[in-house]
TORDO-194437 format. One record per residue: x negated, y, z negated of N, C-alpha, C, O in turn; residue in one letter. Coordinates in nm, 4 decimals. Layout:
BEGIN
[[X, Y, Z], [X, Y, Z], [X, Y, Z], [X, Y, Z], 'A']
...
This chain:
BEGIN
[[0.3131, 0.4471, 2.4404], [0.4488, 0.3949, 2.4291], [0.4750, 0.2882, 2.5362], [0.4160, 0.2914, 2.6442], 'P']
[[0.5620, 0.1964, 2.5052], [0.5945, 0.0887, 2.5982], [0.7433, 0.0579, 2.5888], [0.8114, 0.1060, 2.4982], 'F']
[[0.7936, -0.0217, 2.6816], [0.9353, -0.0569, 2.6792], [0.9533, -0.2051, 2.6489], [0.9825, -0.2409, 2.5348], 'T']
[[0.9368, -0.2914, 2.7477], [0.9634, -0.4345, 2.7264], [0.8454, -0.5136, 2.6734], [0.8633, -0.6245, 2.6230], 'D']
[[0.7259, -0.4594, 2.6837], [0.6089, -0.5314, 2.6373], [0.4838, -0.4479, 2.6524], [0.4851, -0.3417, 2.7147], 'G']
[[0.3769, -0.4969, 2.5953], [0.2497, -0.4266, 2.6020], [0.1353, -0.5262, 2.5939], [0.1549, -0.6429, 2.5599], 'T']
[[0.0177, -0.4793, 2.6252], [-0.1031, -0.5602, 2.6192], [-0.1829, -0.5188, 2.4967], [-0.2061, -0.4002, 2.4734], 'T']
[[-0.2244, -0.6171, 2.4195], [-0.3075, -0.5926, 2.3011], [-0.4440, -0.6535, 2.3282], [-0.4542, -0.7718, 2.3606], 'I']
[[-0.5482, -0.5737, 2.3152], [-0.6842, -0.6227, 2.3339], [-0.7513, -0.6330, 2.1977], [-0.7407, -0.5427, 2.1147], 'R']
[[-0.8203, -0.7440, 2.1763], [-0.8929, -0.7599, 2.0509], [-1.0294, -0.8203, 2.0790], [-1.0458, -0.8998, 2.1716], 'L']
[[-1.1264, -0.7818, 1.9984], [-1.2633, -0.8307, 2.0120], [-1.3053, -0.8987, 1.8838], [-1.2857, -0.8453, 1.7747], 'S']
[[-1.3634, -1.0169, 1.8972], [-1.4096, -1.0933, 1.7819], [-1.5610, -1.1103, 1.7910], [-1.6126, -1.1452, 1.8971], 'L']
[[-1.6327, -1.0862, 1.6817], [-1.7781, -1.0993, 1.6834], [-1.8247, -1.2452, 1.6827], [-1.9369, -1.2747, 1.7238], 'P']
[[-1.7393, -1.3356, 1.6364], [-1.7728, -1.4778, 1.6281], [-1.6446, -1.5584, 1.6396], [-1.5353, -1.5045, 1.6222], 'A']
[[-1.6573, -1.6869, 1.6688], [-1.5400, -1.7734, 1.6728], [-1.4764, -1.7770, 1.5347], [-1.5453, -1.7964, 1.4346], 'E']
[[-1.3458, -1.7585, 1.5293], [-1.2769, -1.7611, 1.4008], [-1.1273, -1.7760, 1.4190], [-1.0735, -1.7497, 1.5266], 'Q']
[[-1.0611, -1.8181, 1.3135], [-0.9155, -1.8294, 1.3129], [-0.8566, -1.6915, 1.2882], [-0.9048, -1.6166, 1.2032], 'A']
[[-0.7524, -1.6588, 1.3628], [-0.6876, -1.5290, 1.3468], [-0.5383, -1.5456, 1.3239], [-0.4778, -1.6469, 1.3589], 'I']
[[-0.4818, -1.4424, 1.2638], [-0.3378, -1.4276, 1.2540], [-0.3060, -1.2907, 1.3120], [-0.3719, -1.1922, 1.2787], 'T']
[[-0.2060, -1.2840, 1.3981], [-0.1661, -1.1585, 1.4614], [-0.0157, -1.1435, 1.4443], [0.0620, -1.2191, 1.5026], 'L']
[[0.0249, -1.0455, 1.3640], [0.1658, -1.0250, 1.3296], [0.2112, -0.8853, 1.3678], [0.1307, -0.7926, 1.3759], 'D']
[[0.3415, -0.8712, 1.3911], [0.4020, -0.7408, 1.4166], [0.5070, -0.7162, 1.3083], [0.5936, -0.8001, 1.2835], 'V']
[[0.4976, -0.5994, 1.2444], [0.5882, -0.5596, 1.1358], [0.6625, -0.4330, 1.1742], [0.6110, -0.3507, 1.2498], 'Y']
[[0.7833, -0.4174, 1.1224], [0.8526, -0.2900, 1.1379], [0.8010, -0.1954, 1.0298], [0.7205, -0.2354, 0.9456], 'D']
[[0.8463, -0.0711, 1.0316], [0.7938, 0.0272, 0.9361], [0.8428, 0.0040, 0.7932], [0.7926, 0.0672, 0.7002], 'T']
[[0.9391, -0.0849, 0.7744], [0.9838, -0.1216, 0.6400], [0.8998, -0.2372, 0.5845], [0.9205, -0.2809, 0.4713], 'A']
[[0.8042, -0.2864, 0.6657], [0.7170, -0.3935, 0.6202], [0.7696, -0.5338, 0.6465], [0.7125, -0.6314, 0.5978], 'G']
[[0.8777, -0.5449, 0.7229], [0.9338, -0.6766, 0.7553], [0.8630, -0.7355, 0.8766], [0.8412, -0.6664, 0.9761], 'R']
[[0.8275, -0.8623, 0.8681], [0.7674, -0.9329, 0.9806], [0.8738, -0.9496, 1.0890], [0.9792, -1.0081, 1.0642], 'L']
[[0.8462, -0.8980, 1.2100], [0.9433, -0.9105, 1.3192], [0.8969, -1.0093, 1.4254], [0.9784, -1.0614, 1.5016], 'V']
[[0.7651, -1.0359, 1.4309], [0.7141, -1.1330, 1.5281], [0.5753, -1.1800, 1.4873], [0.4883, -1.0989, 1.4557], 'H']
[[0.5552, -1.3099, 1.4881], [0.4225, -1.3671, 1.4634], [0.3695, -1.4130, 1.5984], [0.4244, -1.5046, 1.6597], 'R']
[[0.2622, -1.3488, 1.6447], [0.2045, -1.3812, 1.7747], [0.1115, -1.5020, 1.7625], [0.1217, -1.5965, 1.8408], 'I']
[[0.0214, -1.4990, 1.6649], [-0.0696, -1.6105, 1.6379], [-0.0727, -1.6371, 1.4884], [-0.0646, -1.5445, 1.4077], 'Y']
[[-0.0843, -1.7631, 1.4524], [-0.0917, -1.8006, 1.3113], [-0.2032, -1.9031, 1.2931], [-0.1822, -2.0228, 1.3124], 'D']
[[-0.3213, -1.8556, 1.2561], [-0.4332, -1.9452, 1.2313], [-0.4935, -2.0054, 1.3566], [-0.5550, -2.1119, 1.3508], 'G']
[[-0.4768, -1.9390, 1.4693], [-0.5318, -1.9873, 1.5959], [-0.6807, -1.9538, 1.6023], [-0.7197, -1.8395, 1.5784], 'V']
[[-0.7638, -2.0528, 1.6344], [-0.9074, -2.0290, 1.6464], [-0.9374, -1.9743, 1.7850], [-0.8993, -2.0326, 1.8865], 'T']
[[-1.0074, -1.8596, 1.7869], [-1.0440, -1.7950, 1.9127], [-1.1950, -1.7799, 1.9179], [-1.2608, -1.7644, 1.8150], 'M']
[[-1.2483, -1.7845, 2.0373], [-1.3918, -1.7701, 2.0566], [-1.4340, -1.6240, 2.0398], [-1.3509, -1.5332, 2.0409], 'S']
[[-1.5643, -1.6039, 2.0242], [-1.6188, -1.4688, 2.0173], [-1.5941, -1.3995, 2.1509], [-1.5923, -1.4637, 2.2559], 'A']
[[-1.5751, -1.2683, 2.1460], [-1.5557, -1.1911, 2.2683], [-1.4238, -1.1169, 2.2688], [-1.3547, -1.1083, 2.1673], 'G']
[[-1.3904, -1.0638, 2.3844], [-1.2689, -0.9844, 2.4008], [-1.1557, -1.0726, 2.4523], [-1.1743, -1.1548, 2.5420], 'T']
[[-1.0398, -1.0538, 2.3942], [-0.9207, -1.1309, 2.4316], [-0.8068, -1.0343, 2.4622], [-0.7974, -0.9267, 2.4032], 'H']
[[-0.7208, -1.0742, 2.5551], [-0.6043, -0.9950, 2.5927], [-0.4804, -1.0739, 2.5552], [-0.4660, -1.1902, 2.5928], 'V']
[[-0.3905, -1.0100, 2.4806], [-0.2676, -1.0740, 2.4342], [-0.1499, -0.9953, 2.4898], [-0.1448, -0.8731, 2.4755], 'V']
[[-0.0565, -1.0631, 2.5523], [0.0648, -0.9989, 2.6019], [0.1719, -1.0107, 2.4925], [0.2010, -1.1203, 2.4447], 'M']
[[0.2295, -0.8973, 2.4541], [0.3340, -0.8953, 2.3523], [0.4651, -0.8503, 2.4153], [0.4739, -0.7393, 2.4677], 'F']
[[0.5668, -0.9355, 2.4105], [0.6996, -0.9020, 2.4608], [0.7830, -0.8460, 2.3456], [0.7969, -0.9093, 2.2409], 'S']
[[0.8372, -0.7283, 2.3663], [0.9163, -0.6640, 2.2613], [1.0657, -0.6709, 2.2903], [1.1445, -0.5974, 2.2307], 'S']
[[1.1043, -0.7587, 2.3813], [1.2469, -0.7741, 2.4131], [1.3206, -0.8174, 2.2866], [1.2795, -0.9119, 2.2193], 'I']
[[1.4277, -0.7490, 2.2554], [1.5049, -0.7787, 2.1354], [1.4725, -0.6864, 2.0184], [1.5441, -0.6852, 1.9183], 'G']
[[1.3647, -0.6092, 2.0310], [1.3298, -0.5135, 1.9253], [1.3863, -0.3761, 1.9607], [1.3914, -0.3385, 2.0778], 'L']
[[1.4278, -0.3029, 1.8603], [1.4797, -0.1680, 1.8799], [1.3653, -0.0710, 1.9068], [1.2501, -0.0990, 1.8738], 'H']
[[1.3976, 0.0423, 1.9664], [1.2987, 0.1480, 1.9861], [1.2495, 0.1953, 1.8504], [1.3260, 0.2016, 1.7542], 'A']
[[1.1212, 0.2284, 1.8435], [1.0647, 0.2779, 1.7189], [0.9191, 0.2388, 1.7037], [0.8551, 0.1932, 1.7984], 'G']
[[0.8680, 0.2573, 1.5835], [0.7271, 0.2293, 1.5538], [0.7138, 0.0909, 1.4898], [0.7977, 0.0485, 1.4104], 'A']
[[0.6064, 0.0228, 1.5269], [0.5754, -0.1102, 1.4736], [0.4263, -0.1161, 1.4429], [0.3468, -0.0442, 1.5034], 'Y']
[[0.3894, -0.2009, 1.3500], [0.2500, -0.2205, 1.3144], [0.2072, -0.3602, 1.3570], [0.2701, -0.4594, 1.3202], 'L']
[[0.1007, -0.3670, 1.4342], [0.0430, -0.4942, 1.4759], [-0.0781, -0.5174, 1.3866], [-0.1719, -0.4378, 1.3878], 'C']
[[-0.0770, -0.6249, 1.3099], [-0.1828, -0.6505, 1.2123], [-0.2601, -0.7761, 1.2520], [-0.2043, -0.8849, 1.2657], 'V']
[[-0.3913, -0.7566, 1.2701], [-0.4827, -0.8663, 1.3010], [-0.5592, -0.9023, 1.1746], [-0.6202, -0.8161, 1.1113], 'L']
[[-0.5558, -1.0302, 1.1382], [-0.6354, -1.0809, 1.0267], [-0.7328, -1.1825, 1.0845], [-0.6921, -1.2813, 1.1456], 'R']
[[-0.8616, -1.1574, 1.0647], [-0.9671, -1.2456, 1.1149], [-1.0732, -1.2562, 1.0065], [-1.1528, -1.1643, 0.9872], 'A']
[[-1.0738, -1.3686, 0.9361], [-1.1652, -1.3812, 0.8227], [-1.1266, -1.2803, 0.7167], [-1.0111, -1.2745, 0.6746], 'G']
[[-1.2232, -1.2009, 0.6735], [-1.1965, -1.0989, 0.5714], [-1.1597, -0.9635, 0.6321], [-1.1353, -0.8672, 0.5594], 'E']
[[-1.1557, -0.9563, 0.7623], [-1.1256, -0.8311, 0.8324], [-0.9761, -0.8208, 0.8595], [-0.9127, -0.9166, 0.9037], 'V']
[[-0.9209, -0.7023, 0.8320], [-0.7812, -0.6730, 0.8642], [-0.7798, -0.5424, 0.9433], [-0.8287, -0.4397, 0.8964], 'V']
[[-0.7232, -0.5477, 1.0635], [-0.7124, -0.4294, 1.1498], [-0.5658, -0.4065, 1.1805], [-0.4898, -0.5019, 1.1973], 'E']
[[-0.5252, -0.2791, 1.1881], [-0.3861, -0.2452, 1.2163], [-0.3788, -0.1520, 1.3373], [-0.4565, -0.0572, 1.3495], 'T']
[[-0.2849, -0.1809, 1.4254], [-0.2626, -0.1015, 1.5454], [-0.1177, -0.0543, 1.5445], [-0.0264, -0.1334, 1.5208], 'L']
[[-0.0971, 0.0734, 1.5700], [0.0380, 0.1284, 1.5772], [0.0929, 0.1081, 1.7182], [0.0289, 0.1452, 1.8165], 'L']
[[0.2119, 0.0489, 1.7272], [0.2808, 0.0285, 1.8544], [0.4077, 0.1120, 1.8547], [0.4820, 0.1126, 1.7566], 'L']
[[0.4331, 0.1825, 1.9643], [0.5530, 0.2655, 1.9764], [0.6372, 0.2111, 2.0918], [0.5938, 0.2116, 2.2070], 'I']
[[0.7574, 0.1645, 2.0600], [0.8486, 0.1151, 2.1625], [0.9509, 0.2218, 2.1972], [1.0121, 0.2812, 2.1085], 'K']
[[0.9692, 0.2458, 2.3257], [1.0696, 0.3436, 2.3710], [1.2036, 0.2795, 2.3846], [1.3004, 0.3460, 2.4216], 'R']
């Protein structure tokens, strides 16, 4: 759980364009962190500020090529 923000770590096997979005549990997009940004292979750290979002559960969705990964975020 986090309050004002959290750190998201992601690993990419190769350089590729990614999209990183945060959705509420109703499926509404609440924040787009990256949209088609090309990142190098390796581990990356992304700071996500949740200021303005209500307490609750959110889904962070990473799209990289054909891969889609989802991370559950809990805001206090």
